[in-house]
C-alpha positions in Angstrom: 38.4 -6.1 10.9 37.3 -6.9 14.5 34.0 -5.6 15.7 33.3 -4.9 19.4 30.6 -7.6 19.8 29.5 -8.9 23.2 27.0 -11.7 23.9 24.6 -11.5 26.9 22.0 -14.0 28.1 18.8 -12.8 29.8 17.2 -14.7 32.6 14.7 -16.3 30.2 17.6 -17.7 28.0 17.3 -15.1 25.3 20.7 -14.3 23.7 21.3 -10.6 23.1 24.3 -9.3 21.0 25.5 -5.8 21.5 27.8 -4.0 19.0 29.4 -0.7 20.0 30.3 1.6 17.1 30.8 5.1 18.5 30.9 7.0 15.2 27.4 6.0 14.0 24.5 8.4 14.3 21.6 5.9 14.4 21.0 2.9 16.7 19.3 -0.3 15.6 17.6 -3.1 17.6 16.7 -6.3 15.8 15.0 -9.5 16.8 15.4 -12.7 14.8 12.9 -15.5 15.3 13.6 -19.1 14.1 10.4 -19.5 12.3 9.4 -19.1 8.6 7.5 -21.0 5.9 9.7 -24.1 6.3 8.3 -24.6 9.8 4.7 -24.8 8.5 2.4 -27.7 7.5 0.6 -27.3 4.2 -2.7 -26.1 5.7 -0.8 -23.5 7.7 1.4 -22.3 4.8 1.7 -18.5 5.1 0.9 -18.4 8.8 4.4 -17.1 9.9 4.1 -14.3 7.3 0.6 -13.5 8.4 1.6 -13.5 12.1 4.4 -11.0 11.3 1.8 -8.7 9.8 -0.6 -9.1 12.7 1.9 -8.3 15.3 2.0 -4.8 14.0 -1.7 -4.5 14.7 -1.0 -3.4 18.2 0.0 -4.5 21.7 -1.6 -4.3 25.2 0.0 -0.8 25.7 -0.8 0.4 22.1 -3.8 -1.5 21.0 -4.0 -0.4 17.3 -1.7 -0.1 14.3 -2.3 3.7 14.2 -1.2 4.1 17.8 1.9 2.0 17.2 2.9 3.9 14.0 2.4 7.3 15.7 4.4 6.3 18.7 7.3 4.9 16.7 7.4 7.8 14.3 7.1 10.5 17.0 10.4 9.1 18.4 12.1 9.7 15.0 12.3 5.9 14.6 11.2 3.5 11.9 10.2 -0.2 12.3 10.2 -3.0 9.7 9.8 -6.7 9.5 10.3 -9.5 7.0 9.5 -13.2 6.9 11.9 -15.6 5.2 11.8 -19.3 4.6 13.7 -20.1 7.8 13.4 -17.0 10.0 11.5 -13.8 10.7 13.2 -10.5 11.3 11.9 -7.4 13.2 14.1 -4.3 13.1 13.9 -0.8 14.3 16.2 2.2 13.7 16.1 5.1 16.0 18.1 8.1 17.3 20.4 6.8 20.0 18.5 8.5 22.8 15.2 7.1 21.6 16.4 3.5 21.3 15.0 2.4 24.6 11.4 3.7 24.2 11.4 2.4 20.6 12.6 -1.0 21.7 9.9 -1.1 24.4 7.3 -0.6 21.6 8.8 -3.5 19.6 9.0 -5.6 22.7 5.3 -5.0 23.5 4.3 -6.1 20.0 6.3 -9.4 20.4 5.2 -10.2 23.9 1.7 -8.8 24.2 0.1 -8.7 20.8 -3.7 -8.0 20.5 -4.2 -9.4 17.0 -6.7 -6.6 16.2 -8.5 -6.0 12.9 -7.6 -9.5 11.5 -10.1 -9.1 8.6 -8.5 -5.8 7.5 -5.0 -7.4 7.5 -6.4 -10.4 5.5 -7.3 -7.8 2.9 -3.9 -6.3 2.8 -2.1 -9.7 2.5 -4.5 -10.9 -0.2 -3.6 -7.8 -2.2 0.1 -8.7 -1.7 -0.7 -12.2 -2.9 -2.5 -11.0 -6.0 0.9 -9.8 -7.4 1.8 -13.5 -7.9 -1.4 -14.7 -9.7 -3.2 -13.9 -13.0 -6.8 -13.0 -13.5 -7.8 -16.6 -13.3 -5.9 -17.2 -10.0 -3.0 -19.2 -11.5 0.4 -18.8 -9.9 2.6 -16.8 -12.3 5.4 -16.1 -10.0 8.6 -17.6 -11.6 10.3 -17.6 -8.1 7.5 -19.7 -6.6 7.7 -22.2 -9.5 11.5 -22.4 -9.2 11.3 -23.2 -5.5 8.7 -25.9 -6.1 10.9 -27.5 -8.7 14.0 -27.5 -6.5 12.3 -28.5 -3.2 9.2 -30.3 -4.3 6.7 -30.9 -1.5 9.1 -30.0 1.2 8.1 -26.8 3.0 11.1 -25.0 1.5 9.2 -25.3 -1.8 6.1 -23.5 -0.5 5.5 -19.7 -1.0 6.5 -17.7 2.0 3.3 -15.6 2.0 1.1 -18.7 1.5 -2.1 -18.7 -0.5 -5.2 -16.5 -0.4 -7.2 -19.6 0.6 -5.1 -20.2 3.6 -4.9 -16.6 4.7 -8.6 -16.3 4.6 -9.0 -19.3 6.9 -6.5 -18.4 9.6 -8.1 -17.8 13.0 -7.0 -15.9 16.1 -6.4 -19.4 17.7 -4.0 -20.2 14.8 -2.1 -17.0 15.4 -1.9 -17.4 19.2 -0.8 -21.1 18.9 1.9 -20.3 16.3 3.1 -17.3 18.4 3.2 -19.3 21.6 5.1 -22.2 20.0 7.8 -20.2 18.2 8.1 -16.8 19.9 10.1 -18.2 22.8 13.5 -17.1 24.2 15.4 -20.2 23.1 14.1 -19.7 19.5 15.1 -16.1 19.2 18.2 -13.8 19.1 18.2 -10.1 19.6 20.9 -7.7 18.4 21.5 -4.0 19.2 24.1 -1.8 17.4 25.0 1.8 17.5 27.0 4.6 19.3 25.7 3.6 22.8 27.9 1.6 25.2 27.3 -2.1 25.6 25.5 -1.5 28.9 23.3 1.1 27.3 22.5 -1.0 24.3 21.7 -4.0 26.6 19.5 -1.9 28.9 17.7 -0.4 25.9 16.4 -3.8 24.8 16.3 -6.1 27.8 13.5 -4.2 29.6 10.8 -5.6 27.3 12.5 -8.7 25.9 12.9 -10.3 29.4 9.2 -10.9 29.3 9.5 -13.3 26.4 8.7 -16.7 27.8 11.3 -19.5 28.0 11.2 -22.1 25.3 13.4 -24.3 23.2 14.9 -23.9 19.7 12.4 -25.4 17.2 13.9 -27.6 14.6 12.6 -27.7 11.0 12.1 -30.7 8.8 15.4 -31.3 7.0 15.6 -31.4 3.2 17.4 -34.5 2.0 16.9 -34.8 -1.8 19.5 -32.3 -3.0 20.9 -34.5 -5.8 17.7 -35.2 -7.8 17.5 -34.4 -11.5 16.3 -31.0 -12.7 12.7 -30.4 -13.9 10.8 -27.8 -16.0 7.8 -25.6 -15.4 6.5 -23.8 -18.5 3.6 -21.5 -17.6 1.6 -19.7 -20.4 0.9 -16.1 -19.4 -0.1 -13.1 -21.5 2.7 -10.7 -21.2 5.2 -8.8 -23.4 8.2 -10.8 -22.0 9.0 -14.2 -20.7 10.2 -14.5 -17.1 13.0 -17.0 -17.0 14.5 -18.8 -14.0 17.3 -21.4 -14.0 17.6 -22.9 -10.5 20.0 -25.4 -8.9 20.2 -26.8 -5.4 23.5 -26.2 -3.7 25.3 -26.5 -0.4 23.8 -25.2 2.8 25.4 -23.2 5.6 26.5 -26.4 7.4 28.6 -27.5 4.3 32.1 -25.9 4.2 32.0 -26.5 0.4 29.4 -23.7 0.1 32.1 -21.0 0.5 33.5 -21.8 -3.0 30.0 -21.8 -4.5 29.2 -18.5 -2.9 32.4 -16.9 -4.3 31.7 -18.6 -7.7 28.4 -16.6 -7.8 30.4 -13.4 -7.4 32.5 -14.4 -10.5 29.3 -15.1 -12.4 27.3 -12.0 -11.4 28.7 -9.2 -9.3 28.4 -6.1 -11.5 28.3 -5.3 -15.1 31.8 -6.5 -15.9 31.2 -10.1 -14.7 30.5 -12.9 -17.1 26.7 -13.1 -16.9 25.8 -9.5 -17.5 28.6 -8.9 -20.0 27.8 -11.9 -22.2 23.9 -11.9 -22.1 23.3 -8.1 -22.0 26.4 -6.1 -23.0 27.7 -8.3 -25.9 24.5 -10.0 -27.2 21.8 -7.6 -26.2 19.5 -10.5 -25.2 18.1 -8.9 -22.0 17.9 -5.5 -20.2 19.2 -7.2 -17.0 20.1 -10.7 -15.8 21.1 -11.8 -12.3 22.4 -14.8 -10.4 21.8 -15.1 -6.7 22.4 -17.7 -3.9 20.3 -18.3 -0.8 21.7 -20.8 1.8 19.7 -22.5 4.5 21.2 -24.8 7.2 21.4 -28.0 5.1 20.8 -26.9 1.5 20.9 -23.8 -0.7 19.6 -22.7 -4.0 21.1 -20.7 -6.9 18.7 -18.7 -9.1 19.5 -17.2 -12.5 16.8 -14.7 -13.4 15.9 -12.6 -16.5 12.9 -11.2 -18.4 13.3 -11.5 -22.1 11.5 -11.4 -25.4 9.9 -14.7 -26.3 12.2 -15.0 -29.4 15.3 -14.7 -27.1 14.4 -17.4 -24.5 16.5 -20.2 -26.1 19.5 -18.0 -26.7 19.6 -16.8 -23.1 19.3 -20.3 -21.7 22.1 -21.5 -24.1 24.4 -18.6 -23.1 23.9 -19.2 -19.4 24.6 -22.9 -19.7 27.7 -22.2 -21.8 29.0 -19.8 -19.2 28.5 -22.5 -16.6 30.2 -25.2 -18.8 33.2 -23.0 -19.3 33.6 -22.3 -15.5 33.2 -26.1 -14.8 35.8 -26.9 -17.4 38.5 -24.3 -17.0 37.4 -22.4 -13.9 37.6 -18.6 -13.6 40.7 -16.7 -14.4 43.0 -15.6 -11.7 41.9 -12.0 -12.3 38.3 -12.9 -11.9 39.0 -14.7 -8.7 40.9 -11.8 -7.2 38.3 -9.3 -8.2 35.5 -11.4 -6.6 37.6 -11.7 -3.4 38.3 -7.9 -3.3 34.6 -7.0 -3.9 33.5 -9.4 -1.2 36.0 -7.8 1.1 34.6 -4.4 0.3 31.2 -5.5 1.4 32.6 -6.9 4.6 34.3 -3.5 5.2 31.1 -1.6 4.5 29.4 -3.5 7.4 31.0 -0.9 9.7 29.1 1.9 8.1 25.6 0.7 9.0 24.1 -0.5 12.3 21.4 -2.5 10.5 23.9 -4.3 8.3 25.9 -5.2 11.4 22.8 -6.6 13.1 21.9 -8.6 10.0 25.5 -10.0 9.7 25.7 -11.2 13.3 22.1 -11.8 14.4 21.0 -14.6 11.9 24.5 -16.2 12.2 24.0 -16.4 16.0 20.5 -17.8 15.5 21.8 -20.6 13.2 25.0 -21.4 15.1 27.2 -20.0 12.2 28.7 -16.9 13.9 32.0 -15.8 12.6 33.8 -12.5 12.4 34.3 -10.6 9.1 38.0 -11.4 9.3 37.1 -15.1 9.5 34.9 -14.8 6.4 37.6 -12.9 4.6 40.3 -15.5 5.4 38.0 -18.2 4.2 37.4 -16.5 0.9 41.0 -15.6 0.4 42.0 -19.2 0.9 40.0 -20.3 -2.2 41.7 -21.0 -5.5 40.5 -21.0 -9.1 40.4 -24.8 -9.0 38.1 -24.7 -5.9 35.7 -22.6 -7.9 36.0 -24.8 -10.9 35.2 -27.8 -8.8 32.2 -26.0 -7.3 30.9 -25.2 -10.8 31.4 -28.8 -11.9 29.6 -30.1 -8.8 26.7 -27.7 -8.6 26.0 -26.4 -12.1 25.6 -29.7 -13.9 22.8 -29.2 -16.5 21.3 -32.5 -15.3 20.4 -30.7 -12.1 19.1 -27.5 -13.8 15.5 -26.5 -13.0 14.0 -24.3 -15.8 11.0 -22.0 -15.4 9.4 -20.0 -18.1 6.3 -17.8 -17.4 5.2 -15.9 -20.5 3.5 -16.0 -23.9 3.2 -19.5 -25.4 5.7 -20.8 -22.8 4.9 -24.4 -23.5 6.0 -23.9 -27.1 9.6 -23.8 -25.8 9.4 -27.4 -24.4 11.3 -29.1 -27.2 13.9 -26.2 -27.4 14.7 -26.3 -23.7 14.9 -30.2 -23.7 17.2 -30.1 -26.6 19.5 -27.5 -25.1 19.7 -29.4 -21.8 20.4 -32.7 -23.5 23.1 -31.1 -25.6 24.9 -29.6 -22.6 24.5 -32.8 -20.6 26.4 -34.6 -23.3 29.2 -31.9 -23.4 29.3 -32.1 -19.5 30.8 -35.6 -19.7 34.2 -34.0 -20.4 34.0 -32.0 -17.2 36.2 -33.3 -14.4 34.4 -33.5 -11.0 
């Protein structure tokens, strides 16, 4: 499927993608900024996320959050943002005839923020951060612990939202310096999609975005220790269940081998009929739900298996997951599993056409990271993969020696010997797996 995508460059160097889809009833404008928690020093961890929050506190034209919200919603529009490890996204959805004034509001927030009511926003973000700590202030987020195990002291191992201590210390100068450094045209990509023509889409967004100052793409510190041995983090926490994570480093976006790993994750977990859910939940009743996800950055990625289970089931779940991975590394998926994963991936690519936001999120970050390909290119890449390609990916990535295990729950440290024994047993059995 070929989309009608055009690339434009404004005078300041900002790249703008426009996607004309005449049958849609909403239009979307999105801006992707090449800044996230991986671009931060330890004392500034959380600053990108806090800046994202503070930008919605108002602009020179609309100097309060209340004025911004009223103006956006009066147009029938909605606006959202999210900070990731490696980029920040701002997105608005609007009726087609309201895209231009809505985009002007977003542009004003990005180019002329007032950073009003910082102390109020500190309170909001502190409440968000409290979700990840217990009543003694200890980090009980299994995801935070998993990222620290995989990435160590590298910024990719730091929590995206930072810490309450850091957020409380951030100043207006910190915000302005971070904004000036990263919110520059060469470090950003904009995308607009909807039923408007290319010229109309471009005109809707360029009026405000041309005021973004020129500036280069800001590189992040690369991660280079992908092959280190796995570690464990067992965190006692009073709860009715234990939160489990099993995490592995894997290939990044720049590594062509990552396509096989990405499709392998579809074989493992892409619905209730795939191996992970069927074996852990449907057949053995060990958990209400279990999932396996992959996130890929430029030079490295991470695979996370997640479940919440009764304390008595922790060892059985870890053993079942490791056995599934051993089987895939030894014999690979069946032909039927491969073809189903390819079809379902293809369905998702087809569904891009139904949603302007999904189109922007497919093309915008890819342009930002120099990875832009069409859905047809992605489909061809996935269809070219064989069962042995996926077997090789499993053998390469899912080696139990590289498994990072997190337990957050009642008497978590009591599982130390059990987890060590399971990993040792599967490492011994892995010697028979061909690379």
